C-alpha positions in Angstrom: -10.3 12.2 -1.0 -7.8 9.6 -2.0 -4.1 10.2 -2.8 -1.4 8.1 -4.5 2.0 7.8 -2.8 5.1 5.7 -3.4 7.3 4.1 -0.8 8.9 1.1 0.7 7.3 -1.3 3.2 9.6 -1.1 6.3 7.4 -2.7 9.0 4.3 -4.8 9.3 1.9 -5.4 12.2 -0.7 -7.6 10.5 -3.0 -10.4 11.6 -5.8 -12.6 10.3 -9.3 -11.9 11.4 -12.2 -14.5 11.3 -12.5 -17.8 9.5 -12.2 -15.9 6.2 -8.6 -15.0 7.1 -9.1 -11.3 6.5 -5.8 -9.4 6.8 -6.0 -6.5 9.2 -3.5 -4.2 10.8 -0.8 -1.6 9.9 2.1 -1.2 7.6 5.0 1.2 8.1 5.9 3.0 4.8 9.1 4.9 4.1 8.5 7.6 1.6 11.2 8.7 -0.9 12.0 11.7 1.2 12.8 9.4 4.2 9.6 10.3 6.1 7.8 7.3 7.8 4.0 6.9 7.8 1.7 4.3 9.2 -1.0 3.0 6.9 -4.0 0.8 7.9 -4.8 -2.4 6.0 -8.3 -3.9 6.3 -11.0 -5.9 4.5 -11.4 -3.3 1.8 -7.7 -3.0 0.9 -6.7 -4.5 -2.5 -3.1 -5.6 -2.5 -0.4 -7.3 -4.6 2.1 -7.5 -1.7 2.4 -6.8 2.1 6.0 -8.0 2.3 8.6 -5.9 4.1 11.2 -4.5 1.7 8.9 -4.2 -1.3 8.7 -0.9 -3.1 5.0 -0.1 -3.6 2.5 2.5 -4.9 -0.4 3.0 -2.5 -3.8 4.7 -2.9 -4.6 6.0 0.5 -7.3 8.2 2.1 -8.0 9.4 5.6 -10.4 7.4 7.8 -13.3 9.8 8.3 -12.2 12.9 10.1 -9.3 11.2 11.8 -5.6 11.3 11.0 -5.5 7.5 10.3 -4.5 6.7 6.7 -6.3 3.7 5.1 -4.8 1.9 2.1 -7.3 1.3 -0.6 -4.9 -0.3 -3.0 -1.2 -1.5 -2.7 0.6 -2.3 -5.9 4.1 -3.4 -6.6 6.0 -0.5 -8.1 8.0 -2.8 -10.4 4.8 -4.3 -11.9 3.4 -0.8 -12.7 6.7 0.3 -14.2 6.9 -2.9 -16.4 3.3 -2.3 -17.6 4.1 1.3 -18.4 7.3 0.3 -20.4 5.3 -2.3 -22.3 2.6 0.2 -23.2 5.2 2.7 -24.4 7.0 0.0 -26.5 3.8 -1.0 -28.3 2.6 2.6 -28.9 
């Protein structure tokens, strides 16, 4: 079951895998309440950014029955806010 969270990328432990240069590893995310979580990034993760310092909105879900969180989608928060403002302005 996926969940959407917001936060800021505060650390990155990513590498490239295979000749296809698949990004794989983990991001550290600081949530608005100051809590830190670790999120896995893999072949199936769709992302706009993986840059430290960026504010993002993530769609995450647990990996099987483990406590590992996998990012399904990582979007820049400012891009989503801009889209929302444009939609409101044209309505």
